[in-house]
LUMMARNU-909711 format. One record per residue (C-alpha): residue number from 1; residue in one letter; x, y, z. Coordinates in pm, whole numbers. Example, Ala and Ser with C-alpha at 12.3 -4.5 7.8 and 13.67 -1.06 7.14 Angstrom:
2
R  fimi  drenza       x       y       z
R     1       A    1230    -450     780
R     2       S    1367    -106     714
***
This chain:
302
R  fimi  drenza       x       y       z
R     1       M   -8654    -525   11489
R     2       A   -8688    -896   11570
R     3       G   -8435   -1112   11408
R     4       L   -8191    -825   11310
R     5       T   -7900    -719   11509
R     6       E   -7648    -435   11460
R     7       E   -7310    -503   11323
R     8       R   -7038    -394   11570
R     9       D   -6669    -382   11575
R    10       E   -6649    -508   11926
R    11       S   -6854    -787   12076
R    12       G   -7058    -734   12392
R    13       K   -7129    -363   12376
R    14       L   -7490    -427   12425
R    15       N   -7419    -581   12757
R    16       A   -7336    -228   12891
R    17       R   -7661     -72   12760
R    18       G   -7836     -65   13100
R    19       E   -7542     102   13265
R    20       I   -7515     361   12987
R    21       Q   -7887     440   13004
R    22       E   -7859     485   13377
R    23       A   -7553     712   13351
R    24       F   -7743     930   13094
R    25       S   -8089     892   13247
R    26       F   -8352    1155   13244
R    27       L   -8294    1240   13614
R    28       N   -7917    1265   13560
R    29       V   -7943    1486   13257
R    30       R   -8191    1711   13434
R    31       T   -7940    1769   13705
R    32       W   -7700    1909   13434
R    33       Q   -7961    2109   13250
R    34       E   -7916    2429   13441
R    35       T   -7551    2429   13366
R    36       M   -7611    2345   13008
R    37       E   -7859    2633   12974
R    38       A   -7621    2880   13124
R    39       S   -7347    2768   12892
R    40       A   -7578    2791   12601
R    41       R   -7691    3152   12698
R    42       H   -7321    3247   12727
R    43       A   -7242    3111   12390
R    44       V   -7526    3274   12204
R    45       D   -7456    3606   12383
R    46       H   -7123    3609   12199
R    47       L   -7273    3554   11850
R    48       P   -7287    3873   11643
R    49       A   -7610    3983   11476
R    50       G   -7624    4113   11112
R    51       V   -7314    3939   10986
R    52       P   -7256    3578   10879
R    53       V   -7142    3333   11145
R    54       D   -7073    2966   11118
R    55       L   -7320    2801   11357
R    56       V   -7110    2487   11361
R    57       S   -6766    2620   11452
R    58       Q   -6880    2925   11648
R    59       Y   -7160    2768   11854
R    60       A   -7248    2400   11810
R    61       Q   -6897    2252   11825
R    62       P   -6764    2437   12124
R    63       W   -7085    2416   12319
R    64       C   -7126    2043   12253
R    65       L   -6766    1996   12378
R    66       E   -6872    2159   12711
R    67       V   -7163    1917   12733
R    68       A   -6950    1623   12663
R    69       I   -6711    1718   12945
R    70       L   -6994    1777   13180
R    71       A   -7176    1443   13102
R    72       T   -6862    1232   13127
R    73       R   -6733    1397   13438
R    74       T   -6409    1488   13268
R    75       D   -6152    1733   13379
R    76       A   -6217    2051   13195
R    77       G   -5848    2134   13201
R    78       D   -5804    1858   12937
R    79       R   -6044    2043   12693
R    80       D   -5805    2111   12418
R    81       R   -5661    1760   12418
R    82       L   -6009    1598   12435
R    83       S   -6133    1817   12150
R    84       Q   -5839    1712   11934
R    85       L   -5877    1345   12012
R    86       S   -6251    1328   11963
R    87       A   -6215    1511   11629
R    88       Q   -5958    1254   11521
R    89       A   -6177     970   11634
R    90       F   -6473    1114   11443
R    91       A   -6282    1200   11127
R    92       A   -6282     845   10999
R    93       T   -6661     832   10981
R    94       G   -6755     698   10640
R    95       E   -6399     653   10536
R    96       P   -6278     331   10362
R    97       D   -6125      63   10589
R    98       D   -5779     122   10440
R    99       S   -5787     501   10494
R   100       P   -5502     634   10703
R   101       L   -5777     819   10899
R   102       Q   -5901     474   11030
R   103       S   -5575     398   11204
R   104       E   -5553     748   11344
R   105       A   -5907     724   11469
R   106       T   -5828     389   11649
R   107       A   -5528     540   11821
R   108       A   -5724     852   11926
R   109       S   -6014     645   12053
R   110       A   -5772     441   12264
R   111       E   -5619     743   12410
R   112       L   -5953     897   12483
R   113       Q   -6062     583   12664
R   114       R   -5742     600   12873
R   115       I   -5817     961   12976
R   116       L   -6187     913   13015
R   117       G   -6182     579   13193
R   118       K   -6099     747   13527
R   119       G   -6447     908   13542
R   120       G   -6641     587   13595
R   121       V   -6882     645   13311
R   122       P   -6956     329   13113
R   123       M   -6844     348   12743
R   124       A   -6715     698   12816
R   125       E   -6514     723   12485
R   126       P   -6801     669   12243
R   127       A   -7032     878   12472
R   128       F   -6781    1163   12455
R   129       V   -6734    1135   12076
R   130       G   -7107    1116   12021
R   131       T   -7172    1433   12237
R   132       A   -6874    1635   12114
R   133       Q   -6883    1539   11757
R   134       T   -7214    1374   11642
R   135       L   -7441    1610   11825
R   136       P   -7310    1925   11654
R   137       R   -7387    1759   11315
R   138       L   -7737    1677   11429
R   139       L   -7786    2035   11551
R   140       A   -7652    2186   11220
R   141       S   -7887    1956   11026
R   142       G   -8186    2077   11233
R   143       W   -8087    2445   11231
R   144       L   -8044    2444   10860
R   145       A   -8405    2325   10829
R   146       L   -8514    2612   11052
R   147       L   -8311    2863   10851
R   148       E   -8492    2742   10538
R   149       H   -8827    2760   10710
R   150       P   -8833    3098   10892
R   151       A   -9204    3058   10986
R   152       E   -9110    2759   11199
R   153       W   -8829    2959   11361
R   154       A   -9087    3228   11448
R   155       R   -9339    2970   11576
R   156       L   -9074    2816   11817
R   157       R   -8989    3169   11942
R   158       A   -9357    3247   12004
R   159       H   -9428    2904   12161
R   160       P   -9112    2763   12335
R   161       E   -9326    2490   12488
R   162       L   -9323    2326   12147
R   163       M   -8946    2261   12176
R   164       P   -8952    1896   12284
R   165       G   -9178    1789   11997
R   166       A   -8993    2021   11752
R   167       I   -8668    1828   11827
R   168       E   -8837    1508   11737
R   169       E   -8964    1672   11413
R   170       L   -8627    1817   11323
R   171       Q   -8471    1477   11369
R   172       R   -8735    1327   11153
R   173       Y   -8709    1590   10882
R   174       A   -8330    1650   10879
R   175       G   -8158    1360   11071
R   176       P   -7803    1333   10943
R   177       V   -7781     954   10941
R   178       R   -7952     812   10628
R   179       S   -7918     451   10701
R   180       V   -7768     178   10925
R   181       V   -7667    -181   10869
R   182       R   -7806    -480   11052
R   183       R   -7744    -854   11017
R   184       A   -8020   -1120   11038
R   185       R   -7955   -1351   11335
R   186       A   -8229   -1584   11204
R   187       S   -8428   -1611   10882
R   188       L   -8741   -1390   10886
R   189       D   -9004   -1251   10663
R   190       L   -9021    -873   10660
R   191       G   -9256    -671   10448
R   192       G   -9315    -960   10222
R   193       V   -8944   -1023   10168
R   194       R   -8759   -1326   10290
R   195       I   -8434   -1246   10468
R   196       P   -8199   -1549   10523
R   197       A   -7997   -1580   10843
R   198       G   -7667   -1402   10819
R   199       D   -7765   -1161   10551
R   200       R   -7675    -797   10593
R   201       V   -7973    -551   10571
R   202       L   -7962    -179   10497
R   203       L   -8223       5   10700
R   204       M   -8319     335   10541
R   205       L   -8384     566   10837
R   206       A   -8429     873   10611
R   207       A   -8696     694   10408
R   208       A   -8872     560   10722
R   209       N   -8886     919   10860
R   210       R   -9047    1035   10531
R   211       D   -9300     753   10514
R   212       P   -9634     913   10434
R   213       A   -9815     632   10600
R   214       Q   -9659     728   10928
R   215       F   -9607    1107   10878
R   216       P   -9871    1277   10657
R   217       D   -9721    1532   10423
R   218       P   -9379    1413   10519
R   219       D   -9180    1660   10315
R   220       R   -9319    1955   10512
R   221       L   -9145    2070   10825
R   222       D   -9394    2136   11101
R   223       V   -9273    2192   11454
R   224       T   -9624    2125   11593
R   225       R   -9623    1780   11443
R   226       R   -9629    1474   11680
R   227       A   -9333    1298   11527
R   228       T   -9372     994   11748
R   229       G   -9204     697   11601
R   230       Q   -8924     881   11412
R   231       V   -8619     670   11395
R   232       A   -8331     919   11356
R   233       L   -8167     779   11680
R   234       G   -8287     427   11607
R   235       M   -8550     232   11787
R   236       G   -8573     -50   12035
R   237       R   -8271    -209   12197
R   238       N   -8037     -81   11939
R   239       S   -8140     284   11960
R   240       C   -7904     540   12091
R   241       A   -7837     473   12461
R   242       G   -7766     836   12508
R   243       G   -8087     952   12339
R   244       T   -8216    1139   12647
R   245       L   -7894    1348   12663
R   246       I   -7906    1415   12288
R   247       R   -8269    1527   12299
R   248       I   -8239    1756   12602
R   249       S   -7909    1900   12476
R   250       A   -8057    1966   12131
R   251       A   -8360    2138   12296
R   252       V   -8141    2354   12515
R   253       A   -7909    2462   12228
R   254       T   -8192    2534   11989
R   255       D   -8402    2716   12243
R   256       A   -8105    2945   12332
R   257       L   -8056    3032   11969
R   258       V   -8428    3117   11882
R   259       A   -8479    3290   12214
R   260       K   -8184    3515   12150
R   261       F   -8251    3614   11785
R   262       R   -8587    3695   11636
R   263       A   -8501    3565   11295
R   264       A   -8219    3410   11100
R   265       E   -8134    3337   10737
R   266       L   -7854    3158   10549
R   267       G   -7550    3373   10530
R   268       G   -7364    3194   10244
R   269       A   -7314    2857   10091
R   270       V   -7359    2554   10316
R   271       E   -7056    2314   10308
R   272       W   -7164    1953   10319
R   273       R   -6989    1642   10437
R   274       S   -7165    1330   10308
R   275       G   -7123     958   10244
R   276       S   -7345     669   10148
R   277       R   -7514     664   10488
R   278       F   -7491    1020   10625
R   279       A   -7503    1390   10523
R   280       W   -7465    1697   10743
R   281       P   -7350    2058   10711
R   282       A   -6979    2093   10800
R   283       V   -7011    2473   10772
R   284       L   -7343    2648   10833
R   285       P   -7324    3016   10766
R   286       A   -7615    3210   10913
R   287       T   -7701    3576   10950
R   288       L   -7886    3632   11285
R   289       R   -8128    3913   11314
R   290       G   -8301    4101   11600
R   291       R   -8089    4033   11903
R   292       C   -8294    4033   12233
R   293       S   -8228    3956   12593
R   294       S   -8170    3598   12686
R   295       G   -8452    3403   12844
R   296       L   -8469    3036   12798
R   297       V   -8808    2875   12870
R   298       I   -8749    2502   12821
R   299       A   -9070    2300   12852
R   300       Q   -9070    2099   13183
R   301       N   -9166    1769   13011
R   302       L   -8833    1736   12817
***
């Protein structure tokens, strides 16, 4: 958005945007897709049917760790240490500045960068944390929406070619990030409001994604909807530089789940973690029904 820029702890991060987008380009991610699909099939093959399972700890979290290792070209032998460090780095999300978790997160991030810096991937530490920790929360939010709308689960099973658009719709409907902060670099008029230079502005992503002028009947989940323009991953030059990896990974993980099980329902109480700017399921119990043979059919236009 012209005139507004993102607040950052470090200066100059946007200078690496082109390198990050190249590292996680569509072509690069597609070269990893076969490995990601095989890993997802293996993971869902080990999920039991008919009893509650936590889709976060038993599927999303370990699978996303595998994707993070793959995408950052990291030694898989460091898996346990990388998992621990990325969890520590992520644990401070939404915590006050004086929280002990903040200092622990800073130390964990520095150690992650030391380990990951050998791989040659730009900004490998935030890329790893985003894939290993943020992506599972995005998946959990979307899967909860599908558990609450079984007809949409069934529609995706019957029409796997809908998956790319469905991922956009799930982000629109259930994106875990409610808002982001920007600072006005120059005075500007926006929506009839004057924003002076230097003012901080709270951009309500969740409200934008439920704007009826942009998305008719916005409170309805519809996996056939063309959710073009949803802003769950931001938009423009400050959008998620790893958005292609996030979208394809989310499609692969979700397709594996709905292809393996004919139906699913909530298997208990959802445990939430939330703050002023985010909300996601920390524990997502689901009872999976109707196990069938694996057979991913990811649309070729991901």
